[in-house]
N, C-alpha and C positions, 0 to 999 in steps of 0.2 A: 360604700363609703365607710361603713362601720368596720368591716374587716380590714380595710386599708389603714384606718386609724389604729386598730389593734396591732397590726403588723409593724407599723412605724414605732409604736410605743414599746413593743417587745424588742425591736432592734436597738432602740435607744437604751433600753434597760440592759440588754446584753453588753453593749459597749460600755455602759457605766460600770457594771460589775467587773468586766474584764479590765478596765483601766484601774480600778481600785486594787484588784489582785496584782496587777503588774507593778504597781508602786512598791508593794511589799516584796515581790519576787526579785525585782531588779535593783531597787534601792535599799531594801530592808536588810535584815540580818537573818533571814530564814535559811534553812538547810538546803533549799533548792537553788540558792544564788549561784554557787559554783557550776552547777549543771546548766543553768541558764546562760552563763558566760561562755561555757564551752560550746554550747549549741550555736550561739551568735558568732563565735569565732569560726566554727566549722562552716557556716553558711558564707561568711566573709571570704574564707579561703577558697571555697568552691567557686564563688563568683569571680574572685581575683584570678585564680588559676585558669578558669575557663576563658575569661576575657583575654588574658595574655596568650594562652594557647591558640585561640582563634586568630588574634592579631598577628602572631608570629607565623602561623601556617599560611594565612591569606597573604601576608607580606612576602613570605618565601615564594609562594606560587606565582604571584603577580610579578614580583621583582625578577625572579629567575626567568619566567616566561617572557617578560618584556625585554630583558637583556639578550636572551637567546634570539628573540625576534629581531632585535636591533642589529645583530650580526647576520641575520638571514631574512626570512620572510615567511608568511603564512603558508605559501605554496610555491612549488618549483616545477618548471617544465624543463626537462632535460632529455638527453638521448637514453634510450633503453639499454644501450651498451655501456653506460657509465657505471663504474663500480661503486662510487660513493659521491656524496655531494661535492667533495673537494677534488675529485679526479674525474673531470667531465670529458666526454667525447664531444666533438664540435657538432653544433646544430646550426641550421640556417637562421640568420637574424630576421629575415623577412618571412613571416608566417601568415597564412591566409586567415587563421582564426583570431589574430590579435585584435582586430577591430571589433569583432563580436564580443570578446572578453572585456574590452574597454567600456563597452556599453552596459555591462552588468552593474547593477546598483551597489552591490556589496564590495566591489573592487575599488580600492583607493588608487593604486598605481601599479604599472608593470614596468620592470627595469631589467635590462640585460646585464649579465655579470660573467666573469671568468676567473678561474683560479690558476695559480702557478707556484709551485714550491721554489724557494730561493734561499740564499745564505747572505746574511749581513756580515760585513767585515769592518772592524774598527780602523780608525786612522792611526798610523804608526806614531805620529807625533804625540798622541795622548796616552799611549800604553807602551810599556817596555816590550811586551810581546803582543802580537795581534790577536784580538778576540774575535770569535765567529759565533753566530747564532742562527739556527734554522728558523725560517719564517714561512708564512703562507700569504702570498700577495693576492689580494682580491681586486680584480680590475672592474671599474665602473665607468659610466659615461655621464654626460651632462644631465641626463634624466633621473639620476639616482637621488633618492630621498635621504638627505643628510641630517634629518631632524634628530635622530638618535645620537649621532656623533656630535651634533651641535650642543645637545644637552650635556654631554659628557666631556666637552672640550675644556682643557685646563690651561692650554698655552697655544699661542699662535692663532691660526685661522684655518678655515676649511680650504681644501685644494680647489682650483678652478679648472674644470675640464670642458672647455668650449669646443665647438665643432671645427674651428679653423686649423688647429695644429695639435700635435701630440704633446701632452704636458709631462714634464718630469717631476711634478710636485706629488708628494706622498704624505699620508697621515699615519702616524705610528702611536703606539700606546706608551704610557708612562713607564710600564714595566720594561719594555724594550729600550726606551731612552735611558733608563737607570742602569740597565745591564751593560749597555754599550757606550754610556756617557755621551749620548746624543742630546742636542738642544735644537730648538727651532732655528732654521737657517743653515744647519750643517748639511753636508753632502754624505749620503749613505752609499757606500760602495756595495753593490749588490751583484751576486753571481747566480746565474740561472744554469741549471744542469741540462746540457744537451749532449750531442756527440762530442762537441768541444764546448767547455764552459763559456758562457757569454756574460760579459760584464756590462752593467748599466750603473750610471751614477744618478741618483735621485736626490732631489732637494726636499728636506723635511720642512714643511710649512705649518704643521699642527701636531699637537700631542693630546691624546685623550686618555681618560681613565674610567673604566666601567665597574671595576671590582670583580669581573668575571675572569678569574686568573687563567683558566684554560684557553680563553679567547684572547685576552690581553697580551699574553706572552708569544703569540704567533701571528695574529692578523695584522696586515698592513694594507692600507687602501691606496690604489694607484690608478692611473689612466688605463682603461681596458685595452687601448690600442697597443700598448706594450705587450700585454698578455696574448692578444690575438696574433701578433707577429712572432713572439717567442715560441708559441705552441705549434708553429708551422701549419696553422689552419689555412686551407685554401692554397693557392699557388702564388709564389713571388718569382717573377721572371725578369731576366736582364739579358743583354746581348753584349758580348765582349769580342775584342780582337786579340787573339792569342799572341804570346811573345815569340812563338816559333813559326817558321815557314814550312809549307808543304810543297816541295817541288818549285820553290820560288814564288809561291802564292801565299797571300794572307789567309789565315783561317778564321772564319767568322763562326762563333759558337754561342748557342743559347745556354744560359744557366737557369736552373730552377731549384727552388726549395719548397717544402710543404707537400701536401697531398699524400699519396701513398708511395711516392718516389719512383713510380713506374710511369714515365712521362711520354707524351706525344707532342709533336711540334707541327705547327702550321705556318709555313713561310710564304703562303699566298696561293698554294695549290692543293689545300686540304691537309689533313693530319697525316703525319708519317713518323717513323722512328728516328729520323736523322736529326741530331741536335745541332749540326753545323755543316759547313761546306767551305771549299777554297774559292778565293776570289782575288782578282787583280784590279786595282783602282784605275779606271780609265775615264770615268765620268761621274758626275754627281749622282748619288744613289741614296735611297732611304730603305733600310731593311726593317721589316716588321715581322715579329714572330708572336704567335699565340700559343701559349703553353698550357696544357691540361694534363690530367692523368687518366689512366684506364686500368682495367683489371685483366681482361682476356682479349677483348676485341678492340682493334685500333680505332674503330668509329665510335666506340663507347656506348652504342645503343643497348638499352636494356640494363645498363650498369649505373650504379650511383657514383658519379664522378665529381671531382671538385670543380668549382667555378673557375674557368680559365683566367689567365692574366696575360696582358699584352705589353711587349717592350719594343723599343725602337732604337735604331742606330742610324744617325744621319751622317752621310759622307759627302764632303765637298772637295772637288779636285780642281785646284787652280792650275791653269795652263794645261787643260786636259789634252790627252793624246792617246792614240790607239797603240802606241809602241809600248812594249813590255821591257822596261829597264830594270836592272837589279834593285831590289829593295835593300837599303843599307842596314847592316847589322852591327851590334856591339861586339866587343872582343870575345864575349862569352857565347856568341852565336844567337843572341836574342835580338828581336826587332828593335831598332833604335827609335825610341819615342820621345817627343818633347811635350811637356804638359803646360797648359795654361788654364788653371781652374778646372772646370768640368770638361774641357776640350783638350785633346792631345793631337799631335801632328806627326806625320812621317814625311821626311823630305827625300823624295826620289829625284834623281837628276831631271831637270827641266820642268818639274812640277812639285806642288805642295799639296799633301792630302791631309785634311782635318777630319777628325771623328768626334761626334758628340753623342753621348749615350743618353737615352731617356728610359730609365728603368720602369718596370710596371709598378703601379700603385699597390699591387698585391690584393688578391681576392680574399685575404684573411679578414678584411673589414666586414665581409658578408657573413662571418661566422662568430658565434658566441659559445660560451660554455653552458649557459642555462638562462632561463627567464625567472626572475623572482616576482611573485605576485603578492602584494600586501592588501589585506582586507581592511575595511573601515573599523571593524571590531572583531572580537572573538565570538560574537553571537552566531549561532547556527553554523559553527565551524565545520562539522562533519558533513552537513548537507551541502555547504558551499564547495568543499573538496570534491564530493561526488559529482556535483554539477560540472565542475571544471574537467574532471576526468571524462565525462560523457561528451562534452563539447570537443575536447582535444582529440579523443579517440575517434569520434565521428568524422572529423576532417582528415585525420591521418590515415583512415581506412582506405582512402583512394589515392594516397600519395606514397612515394618511396621511403621517405624518412620515418623512422620508427621512434616516436616520442612517448614519454610517460609523465604523469603528474604525480608528485609526491608531496606530502604535507610536512610541515615543520615537526610535528609529533612523530612522524615516521623517520625523518632524518636525524632527529635527536631523541631517539626512543628511550635511551637510558635515563636521560634527565627527566622526561615527562612521566615515565613509570615511577621514578623516585618521588616526584611531586604528587602523583596520585596516591601513593602509599601514605602520605601525610594526612589525607582525609580520614583514613582508618584510625590513625593515631589520635586524631582530634576527637572522634566519637568515643574511643576507649577512655580518654582522659575525662571527657564530659560525663560519661556514664559513671565512672568511678567516683568523681567528685560529687555527683548528685547522690549516689548511694551513700557515701560518707555523710553528706548533709542530712539525708533522710534518717539514717540510723541515729545520728546525734539528736536531731529534732524529735524523733520518735521517743528516744530515751528521756529527753527533757519533758515531753508531754506526759509520759507515764509517771514521771516523778511528780509533776505538778498535780496530776489527778490523785495519786496516792496520798500526797500531803493534804490535799483538799477534800479528802473523803468525807469528813464531818460536814464540810460546807456543802458538798453535793447532796448528802442526806437531808440537810436542813432545807435546801432549795426544793428537793422533791416533796418534802413534807409540806412546804408552803404552796405546792401546786405546780411547780415547774416540771415540764416534761423532759425526756431525755435529749431531744434535739435542741431545745433551748439551752440546756446546760452544755451540750457538746459545742454549740456555737460560741459560748463564752470562752471555752478553752481554745477553740480554733482561732478566735480573734486574738487571744493572747499569743498563740504560736505564730500567727500571721504577723503580728507586730515584731516579734523576735526575728522572723525571717526578713522582714523589710529593713530592720535595723542592721542585720548582718549584710544584706545586699547593699545598703548605703555605704558602709565602710569598705566592702569588697570593691564596689564601683570606684569609690574615691581613690583607694590605693592602686587598684589595677590600672585605671585610666591614667593616673599620674605617672606610674612606672612606664607605661607605653609612650606617653608624651616625652618623658626624659630620654628614652632610648631612641625615639624617632628623631629628636632634635640634636642630641649630643653623642649618639652612637657609643654608648658606654660599654656594651658587651660586644667584643670583637669575635670574629670567626677566622678559621683557616680557609682562605679562598681555594686552596688546592683540594679541599675535602667538600666544602659546602658551596662552592662557586661564588660566594659573596664574602666580603671582608668585614661585614658587621651584620648583627641580627636585624633583619628588616621588620618593620611594624606597619600594619595597615588595619586600622580599627575604625569602622564606620558606625553611624547611628543605627543602622539596621542590625548589625551584629550585636551591639549593646542591648538593643531592645529584645532580641530573641533570647539572648543569654538570661536576661532578667525575667522575661516572661516565662521561659521554660523552667527556671529555678523556682519561681513563685507557684506556678500551677502544679508542677510535679510534687513539690514538698507539701503544699496544702492538701493535694489529693491523697498523698501517702499518709497524712495525719488523720484521715477519716477512720482508718483501721484501728489505731490505738485508742481513738476516742470512743469506740464501742464498749470499752471497759466501764464507762459511766452507766450504761444500761444494766450492768450486773451488780451495781451497788444498791444494797437494801437500805432504805431510809432509817428504819427502826434500829438496825444493827449499827449503822454508822454513827447515829446520834448517841446511842447507848455507849459506843466505844469512846466517843468524845467525853 
């Protein structure tokens, strides 16, 4: 009890003496006043700069990561033959591992996607000369998570991709809309490069703006069914009646697109190489053809072939007869056909032959470019990616399709390497500012000690020990540090809030990926900046305070 009382008295005494000295140093006219002000300003600048640096770097990392994630996902499952994220080889939509992945607690959703390069062409009525712009169409379906685009939607609405029909609605960026003078409701004339350019007209229903210039100027969101069809994934089959005759007979021929272009045809007796045959209409008939592809062997066994497609041709003969009468021709030698909607007719003497085609639905619906997998958070990112790779590789080891799992950091490596370098810059700035603060505070403390040399001698003559006197000066310096921290926090947080709400400082999005300096400053960051500054500076002041132990009371009092 006695020692506790003595310690409390000593502490109160030290605070009392330190407060008296501070009044003279801060508010008086002593020679140390300019040094004190400089030290306070240096601490303020250190806290201010560190707060802004951390807020900007964290803002950059989170803002860029979230926006890159919005255009993609945490993980991708694609073909091992794919050269890049945006140039995918087809993979099967139905995969045995999907249900297992959906049961993983860290996975938020799994969504199929596909990409296809294209060209937008402006409307002639709006421009003296037609403008074109290259784009990258990202196909998605009704399971796609539109939350990112919903947050960045500035006009119109999100497209509706239900299961019932293929939609022509698309979502474009403000950058593309501005370049081509598009608005919501306009029709975008789009050309896709194939052996022959294919034109599609899409309806613009929404416009978004993310500030990610590299993505905004090229990404367009559309229905995945367009991309599946245009990429010629799977097989698309149909049956036609040719316009020419062969020895007086009609020519029935199967047509196919997609796959590897090396087709085989099953007309009901197994696969063969014959795409068609001659036939004369004498009775009602239904032709059915199954079209697939193959590599070396017509049976396709042991080969990775495309999913086949089936097409039909229904023929009805009115007043059927076994007689073979000449089939009427046009003046140019082609078969004379009459059309009625989806049905066409051939009028042979004594009979009428009607044909109705039913094209195959196309097995392209069974293929996608990749699966995007979104996690619930960035926590344990690397471990989750490793787990995905193990699960997918384990299942694919016993199957023909060769798949791979890649992460967002792998697909956008340049961006994430750049973001990781920012951490190094943060530590360099923090260390430099702390060193500057320590030097200035150390100088201020030495000046205070030298000016107060007679005071130190008097205190020692009265019985005060070195540690008690050192605490008096440490309390003085601690007050100066806290004062500098107060103004540093006030100014730093205010500047961060101004930038966060009003976006005062702009950026070139082509260089920095964003159009304004991002700010993200949390209470945890503020606490650690202040705690680190206070602890490091006070700890560093212990060294110059050792000068007190070398002051001789007799000499210092006689000097006074």
